[in-house]
N, C-alpha and C positions, 0 to 999 in steps of 0.2 A: 822858404821860411813860413809861408802861410800854411803849407801842408803840415809842417811840424806843429804849428799852433793848433790846428784842427785836431791832430792826434793827441796833444796835451789836453785839450778841452774834453775830448772823448774820454781820456783816462781820468780826468777830474770827475766827470759825471759818473763814471763807473765806480770809482773809489768812494764817491759820496753816497751812492746807492748801497754799496756794500757796507759802509759805515752805518747807515741807517738800519740795515738788516741786522747787523751784529748788536746794535743798541737795542733794537726791539727784542732780539733773542735774549739779551742780557736781562732786560726787565721781565721777560716771561720766566726765565730761570730764577730770578729773584723772587717772584711770586710763588713759584713752585718750591723754592727753598724754605719759605715760611710755612708751607704745608708739609715739609719734610720729604718732598719728592725729588729734590735736587740738592747737590752739595754746594758749598761755598766755592769750592775749586772750579766748578762749572761756570758759576757766575763770573768769577775772576778771569777765566779764560776768554769768555765772550767779551768782557769789558776790555781786556788787553787787545783782542783782535780789533775791536771798534776803535781803540786809540791808534793802533798802527795804521789802519786804513784812513782815519781822519788826518793823520800826519801826512800820509802819501797824497791825499787829495789836496792838502794845503800846499805841499811842495809842487805838485803839477800845476796848480793854479798860479803860484808865484812865478814859476818858470814861463808859463804862458804870458803873463803880464810883462815879464822882463823881455821876452822875445818881441812882444808888441811894441814896447818902448824902443827897443833897438832898431826895429824895422822902420819906425817913423823918423829916426834920425838921419 
């Protein structure tokens, strides 16, 4: 059970880093869009990927917390 929690925590950290990366890329593309160097579709794609990985990180953290509660009972 503890090994599974560790794996979930590692996945959470990985997904959180990927989320931050895509948010940064989205803001960079947004700045380039204002200069006419990027399209709105590029910004939306980066934003969508950031949302997906944020959701995945939230799910893995919730599962890790649930496993922690179950293992204490």
